[in-house]
C-alpha positions as CSV (number, residue, x, y, z in Angstrom):
1,V,15.9,-38.2,51.9
2,C,16.2,-41.9,52.2
3,A,15.5,-44.2,49.2
4,R,14.8,-47.9,49.5
5,D,18.2,-49.0,48.1
6,R,19.8,-46.9,50.9
7,V,18.5,-49.1,53.7
8,A,20.1,-52.5,54.8
9,L,18.3,-55.0,57.0
10,G,20.4,-56.9,59.6
11,P,19.9,-60.5,60.8
12,A,18.4,-59.4,64.2
13,G,15.8,-57.1,62.7
14,E,18.0,-54.0,62.9
15,V,17.8,-51.3,60.2
16,I,20.7,-49.3,58.9
17,A,19.8,-46.3,56.7
18,A,21.8,-43.6,55.0
19,V,20.0,-40.2,55.1
20,S,20.8,-37.2,52.9
21,W,20.0,-33.8,54.3
22,V,17.9,-31.2,52.2
23,P,17.9,-27.6,53.5
24,A,14.4,-26.2,54.5
25,R,12.8,-24.2,51.8
26,G,13.3,-20.5,52.0
27,D,15.7,-20.0,54.8
28,G,18.3,-22.5,53.9
29,G,17.6,-24.4,57.0
30,S,19.9,-26.0,59.5
31,I,21.5,-29.4,59.0
32,P,21.6,-31.7,61.9
33,D,25.2,-32.8,62.7
34,G,26.0,-36.1,64.3
35,G,29.3,-34.7,65.6
36,A,32.6,-34.3,63.9
37,G,31.6,-37.2,61.6
38,S,33.8,-39.5,59.4
39,D,35.6,-38.3,56.3
40,A,35.5,-41.2,53.8
41,G,38.4,-39.7,51.9
42,E,38.2,-38.1,48.5
43,G,35.1,-39.9,47.3
44,A,33.2,-38.3,44.4
45,D,30.7,-35.7,45.4
46,G,27.1,-36.4,44.5
47,G,26.5,-32.7,44.0
48,P,23.3,-30.8,44.6
49,G,20.3,-32.3,42.9
50,G,18.0,-30.2,40.7
51,D,14.8,-31.8,41.8
52,G,14.7,-32.4,45.5
53,G,16.1,-35.8,45.6
54,P,19.4,-37.8,45.1
55,D,20.2,-39.0,41.7
56,A,16.7,-38.5,40.3
57,G,17.7,-38.2,36.7
58,G,20.5,-40.5,35.9
59,G,19.1,-43.9,35.9
60,A,17.5,-46.3,33.5
61,D,14.5,-45.5,31.5
62,G,11.3,-46.8,33.1
63,G,10.1,-48.4,29.8
64,P,8.4,-47.0,26.8
65,G,6.6,-43.8,27.3
66,G,2.9,-43.5,27.7
67,D,2.4,-46.5,29.9
68,A,0.2,-45.3,32.8
69,G,0.4,-47.1,36.1
70,P,3.2,-48.6,38.2
71,D,6.8,-47.6,37.6
72,A,8.7,-50.1,35.3
73,G,11.9,-48.2,36.3
74,G,13.0,-51.0,38.4
75,T,14.5,-52.9,35.5
76,W,18.2,-53.6,35.1
77,D,18.5,-52.5,31.5
78,G,18.1,-49.2,29.8
79,G,14.9,-48.2,28.1
80,P,13.9,-48.5,24.5
81,G,16.8,-49.4,22.4
82,G,19.0,-50.4,25.3
83,D,20.1,-46.9,25.9
84,D,23.2,-45.8,27.8
85,G,21.3,-45.3,31.0
86,A,21.8,-48.9,31.9
87,D,20.7,-49.3,35.5
88,G,22.5,-51.8,37.8
89,G,20.1,-52.0,40.7
90,G,16.8,-50.5,40.5
91,G,16.5,-47.6,38.2
92,A,16.9,-44.0,39.3
93,D,13.9,-42.5,37.3
94,G,10.7,-41.9,39.0
95,G,8.3,-43.6,36.5
96,P,7.5,-43.4,32.9
97,D,6.5,-40.0,31.8
98,G,5.6,-38.7,35.3
99,D,2.8,-41.3,35.9
100,G,1.3,-41.5,39.3
101,G,1.9,-45.3,39.9
102,A,3.7,-46.7,42.9
103,D,7.4,-47.3,42.5
104,A,8.4,-50.9,43.3
105,G,11.7,-50.8,41.6
106,G,13.9,-50.0,44.6
107,G,15.5,-47.0,42.8
108,S,16.8,-43.7,44.1
109,D,13.8,-42.0,42.8
110,G,14.0,-38.6,44.4
111,G,12.9,-39.9,47.7
112,G,9.2,-40.1,47.1
113,G,8.9,-43.6,45.6
114,L,5.5,-42.6,44.1
115,G,6.3,-42.1,40.5
116,A,7.7,-38.5,40.7
117,D,9.0,-37.7,37.3
118,A,12.8,-37.6,37.3
119,G,12.7,-34.4,35.2
120,G,10.2,-32.7,37.5
121,P,9.6,-29.0,37.9
122,S,12.3,-26.7,39.2
123,D,10.3,-25.7,42.2
124,A,10.6,-29.0,43.9
125,G,12.8,-27.5,46.5
126,P,16.6,-27.5,47.0
127,G,18.7,-30.7,46.4
128,P,20.7,-32.6,49.1
129,V,23.6,-30.9,50.8
130,P,26.7,-32.1,48.7
131,G,29.0,-34.6,50.4
132,L,26.9,-35.1,53.5
133,Q,25.0,-38.2,54.7
134,T,24.2,-39.6,58.1
135,L,24.1,-43.3,59.0
136,F,21.5,-44.4,61.4
137,R,21.2,-47.8,63.1
138,L,17.8,-48.7,64.5
139,E,17.4,-51.8,66.6
140,A,14.4,-54.2,66.3
141,D,13.0,-52.8,69.6
142,G,13.1,-49.3,68.2
143,G,16.3,-48.0,69.9
144,L,18.7,-45.8,68.1
145,T,22.1,-47.2,68.8
146,A,24.3,-45.6,66.3
147,V,24.5,-42.2,64.4
148,E,27.4,-41.3,62.3
149,T,27.8,-38.3,59.9
150,V,29.7,-39.3,56.7
151,R,31.3,-36.6,54.7
152,S,32.9,-36.6,51.3
153,M,31.0,-39.7,50.0
154,G,28.4,-37.9,48.0
155,T,24.7,-37.9,48.7
156,A,23.3,-41.1,47.3
157,S,25.3,-44.1,48.7
158,R,23.8,-47.6,48.3
159,L,24.2,-49.7,51.3
160,A,25.1,-53.3,51.8
161,L,25.5,-55.2,55.1
162,G,28.3,-57.6,55.6
163,A,28.2,-60.7,57.9
164,G,30.1,-59.0,60.7
165,G,27.8,-55.9,60.9
166,E,30.0,-53.7,58.7
167,V,28.3,-51.4,56.2
168,V,29.5,-51.0,52.7
169,L,28.7,-47.7,51.0
170,Y,28.9,-47.3,47.3
171,E,28.2,-44.1,45.3
172,P,26.9,-44.1,41.8
173,S,30.2,-42.3,40.8
174,G,32.2,-45.2,42.1
175,A,33.4,-44.0,45.5
176,A,33.4,-46.9,48.0
177,A,33.9,-46.9,51.8
178,R,33.3,-49.3,54.8
179,A,31.6,-48.3,58.0
180,T,32.4,-50.5,61.0
181,P,30.5,-50.3,64.3
182,A,32.5,-48.4,66.9
183,D,31.6,-46.6,70.1
184,G,27.9,-45.8,69.4
185,G,28.8,-44.8,65.8
186,Y,30.7,-46.0,62.9
187,S,34.4,-45.8,61.9
188,V,34.4,-45.1,58.2
189,D,37.3,-46.0,55.9
190,S,37.6,-45.0,52.3
191,W,38.4,-47.7,49.7
192,G,38.9,-45.5,46.7
193,T,36.9,-45.2,43.5
194,F,35.6,-48.1,41.4
195,P,33.4,-46.8,38.5
196,G,30.6,-48.9,37.3
197,A,26.9,-49.4,37.5
198,D,24.9,-48.2,40.4
199,A,24.9,-51.5,42.2
200,V,26.7,-53.3,45.0
201,A,26.6,-56.9,46.2
202,V,28.2,-58.5,49.3
203,A,28.7,-62.2,50.2
204,S,31.2,-64.8,51.2
205,G,33.9,-62.2,52.0
206,R,33.7,-60.6,48.7
207,M,32.0,-57.5,47.1
208,V,31.1,-56.7,43.7
209,L,31.0,-52.9,43.2
210,G,29.5,-51.4,40.3
211,A,29.0,-54.9,38.7
212,A,32.5,-54.5,37.4
213,H,34.9,-54.9,40.4
214,L,35.5,-57.8,42.7
215,I,36.7,-56.6,45.9
216,D,38.0,-58.5,49.1
217,S,35.7,-57.4,51.9
218,D,38.4,-57.3,54.6
219,G,41.0,-55.2,53.1
220,G,39.2,-53.4,50.2
221,V,41.7,-54.8,47.7
222,E,40.6,-55.6,44.2
223,V,40.8,-59.4,43.6
224,R,40.9,-59.1,39.9
225,A,42.3,-56.0,38.3
226,Q,40.4,-56.6,35.0
227,A,36.9,-55.5,35.0
228,L,34.1,-58.2,35.0
229,G,32.6,-58.7,31.6
230,P,32.5,-60.7,28.3
231,D,35.7,-62.3,27.1
232,G,37.2,-62.1,30.5
233,G,36.9,-58.4,30.6
234,E,38.8,-57.8,27.4
235,T,35.8,-56.4,25.6
236,P,34.6,-53.0,27.1
237,T,30.9,-53.1,28.1
238,R,28.6,-51.2,30.3
239,P,28.0,-53.0,33.6
240,M,24.5,-53.4,34.9
241,G,24.2,-55.5,38.0
242,A,25.6,-58.6,39.7
243,L,24.5,-61.6,41.8
244,M,26.5,-63.9,44.2
245,A,25.8,-67.3,45.6
246,A,27.7,-70.5,46.5
247,G,31.2,-69.2,45.6
248,V,30.1,-67.9,42.1
249,G,29.5,-64.4,41.0
250,Y,27.2,-63.4,38.0
251,A,27.7,-60.0,36.3
252,F,25.3,-58.6,33.7
253,S,26.5,-56.0,31.2
254,R,25.5,-54.5,27.8
255,G,27.7,-54.0,24.9
256,C,29.1,-55.9,21.8
257,A,30.3,-59.3,21.5
258,P,34.1,-59.7,21.2
259,A,33.8,-60.7,17.5
260,V,32.3,-57.2,16.7
261,G,35.6,-55.5,17.5
262,P,35.9,-51.6,17.7
263,S,33.0,-51.0,15.3
264,C,30.5,-51.5,18.1
265,T,27.4,-49.4,17.7
266,A,24.0,-49.4,19.5
267,D,22.2,-51.4,16.9
268,V,24.5,-54.4,17.3
269,E,24.7,-54.3,21.2
270,G,23.5,-57.2,23.3
271,T,23.1,-58.1,26.9
272,F,25.5,-60.6,28.5
273,L,25.8,-62.8,31.6
274,N,29.2,-63.7,32.8
275,A,29.8,-66.1,35.6
276,F,33.1,-65.9,37.6
277,G,34.7,-67.4,40.7
278,L,34.5,-65.3,43.8
279,A,37.9,-66.6,45.0
280,N,39.9,-65.1,42.2
281,G,37.5,-63.5,39.6
282,Q,38.4,-66.0,36.9
283,P,35.8,-66.3,34.2
284,A,33.7,-69.6,34.4
285,W,31.1,-69.3,31.7
286,D,29.1,-66.8,29.8
287,A,25.8,-66.4,28.0
288,R,24.0,-63.9,25.8
289,V,20.8,-62.7,27.5
290,L,19.3,-60.5,24.9
291,P,20.0,-60.5,21.2
292,D,21.5,-57.6,19.2
293,G,19.6,-55.4,16.8
294,V,16.2,-55.4,18.7
295,W,14.8,-53.5,21.5
296,G,15.1,-55.5,24.7
297,R,15.1,-55.2,28.5
298,L,16.3,-57.4,31.4
299,D,13.5,-56.9,34.1
300,E,14.8,-59.3,36.9
301,A,17.1,-62.1,37.6
302,A,17.9,-64.6,40.3
303,V,20.3,-67.4,41.1
304,V,19.0,-71.0,41.0
305,S,20.5,-73.7,43.2
306,G,23.1,-75.6,41.3
307,G,24.8,-72.6,39.7
308,A,22.1,-71.5,37.2
309,V,20.6,-68.1,36.7
310,V,16.8,-67.4,35.7
311,T,15.9,-64.1,34.0
312,L,12.8,-62.2,33.1
313,T,13.3,-60.4,29.8
314,E,11.3,-58.5,27.2
315,V,12.0,-58.0,23.4
316,E,10.2,-56.1,20.8
317,L,10.0,-58.0,17.4
318,D,7.9,-57.5,14.3
319,A,5.3,-59.9,15.8
320,G,5.0,-57.6,18.8
321,R,6.4,-57.4,22.3
322,L,7.3,-60.8,23.9
323,A,8.2,-61.6,27.5
324,H,10.3,-64.7,28.4
325,L,11.7,-66.6,31.4
326,Q,15.2,-67.8,30.5
327,L,17.3,-70.4,32.4
328,F,21.1,-70.1,31.9
329,T,23.4,-73.0,33.0
330,P,27.1,-73.7,32.6
331,A,26.0,-76.4,30.2
332,G,25.3,-74.0,27.5
333,R,22.1,-73.3,25.6
334,P,19.4,-71.6,27.8
335,V,15.9,-72.9,28.4
336,V,13.4,-70.4,27.2
337,C,9.7,-70.2,28.2
338,P,7.3,-67.6,26.6
339,L,5.3,-65.7,29.2
340,A,3.3,-62.9,27.8
341,R,2.6,-61.5,24.3
342,D,1.7,-57.8,23.6
343,A,2.0,-56.9,27.3
344,V,4.0,-54.4,29.2
345,L,5.8,-55.7,32.3
346,G,6.1,-53.7,35.4
347,P,8.2,-54.5,38.6
348,A,8.9,-58.2,39.2
349,V,10.4,-60.4,41.9
350,F,11.4,-64.0,42.2
351,E,10.3,-65.3,45.6
352,R,9.7,-68.8,47.2
353,G,9.4,-70.7,44.0
354,H,7.4,-68.1,42.1
355,L,7.7,-65.2,39.9
356,Y,5.4,-62.2,40.8
357,V,5.1,-59.5,38.1
358,L,2.8,-56.5,37.4
359,V,1.5,-56.8,33.9
360,N,-0.2,-54.2,31.7
361,R,-2.6,-55.8,29.2
362,S,-4.7,-53.4,27.2
363,G,-4.2,-50.6,29.6
364,A,-5.2,-52.5,32.8
365,W,-2.6,-53.5,35.3
366,T,-2.8,-56.9,37.1
367,L,-0.5,-58.8,39.5
368,E,0.3,-62.2,38.0
369,A,2.1,-65.1,39.6
370,Y,4.0,-67.9,37.8
371,E,5.1,-71.1,39.6
372,L,8.8,-72.0,39.0
373,A,8.4,-75.7,39.2
374,G,11.7,-77.5,39.5
375,L,13.7,-74.2,39.9
376,P,14.8,-73.9,43.6
377,L,15.9,-70.3,44.1
378,E,19.0,-69.7,46.1
379,T,18.4,-68.0,49.5
380,S,22.0,-67.4,50.7
381,G,24.7,-65.0,49.5
382,W,23.3,-62.3,47.2
383,P,21.0,-64.3,45.0
384,Q,18.9,-61.4,43.9
385,R,19.6,-57.7,43.2
386,D,19.6,-55.3,46.2
387,G,16.3,-53.8,47.5
388,L,14.0,-56.6,46.7
389,S,12.8,-59.8,48.5
390,G,15.2,-59.6,51.4
391,A,18.1,-60.3,49.1
392,R,20.8,-59.3,51.6
393,R,21.5,-62.7,53.0
394,E,25.0,-64.0,54.0
395,E,26.3,-67.6,53.5
């Protein structure tokens, strides 16, 4: 079982993939063993899945129910009402209400990527073998140059590739490890547990794990003990995802503004963007991406050259559903551009000066492109979330 966010693309065309093993139906099957393997320490165990795929039920809602067609589960945010299932990197559900649309969200969707319902029937077969994955490295010419069995890291590690060829593994539960190429395989070192969102970003000698922890890529030491978030991390929020470019990191989270205090409830939660320095994790500036008290969703985001961030968001108001492009800068108030009214957005991607998005208008899905005039997108670092548009680029 190999989902899209469990594949890393190298600069020379090589492909590194983390594969979970599922026993054959009926006889229990035999699990290929790449040797003694590497023990990543006491990482959290992903546990056997109930529906034939890793983490097929714990991610963000794919959007309001009843929308036939492509999977909108690729959003960062939770579903209606900004629920607790905030997804940091591509949604783990297999599509709204078991629709048959193609999943373009990059999520760990039970392995199929074809809109298989996350709450599927119990006869879908056995789940992955707990605590067992295999790393494969496939060169551009098709040669298999590295195989390593990784134990005790769960069954659904996200991958990110560093500038030196090292592979960062991060479990949804927070377990983290680094795999360094060695003697036809990998040497795997555990870095402990860093709970947060199901997301990882690597650039400029730094990692952001779970959209909440800034880690030094060389030693695995947390640069800033305080979690990334509003008010310098003083106010607890649910992390969602992170971007990195040009020495600055950008963390998205959902929760209440510091002024709300301990009385935070779902109806007063908002979505926040917090910029911080990659050198020391110190807060730089922040902004509110979605207002509180209304249904809203962060669909996609990207870093713009010069230290700005552009987002695609949706909100549900009395006047209907509205989609917006928003540009956030250190200067303060965002620039807001309305995109679509009374339309349901599917997967989207920022690429080469354009926004591409699947849009459902009156029951019909279309692919729409919007030119981002005057908004040069960053192409180095980690300017977009993992799994889309070749976002794994090093400075």
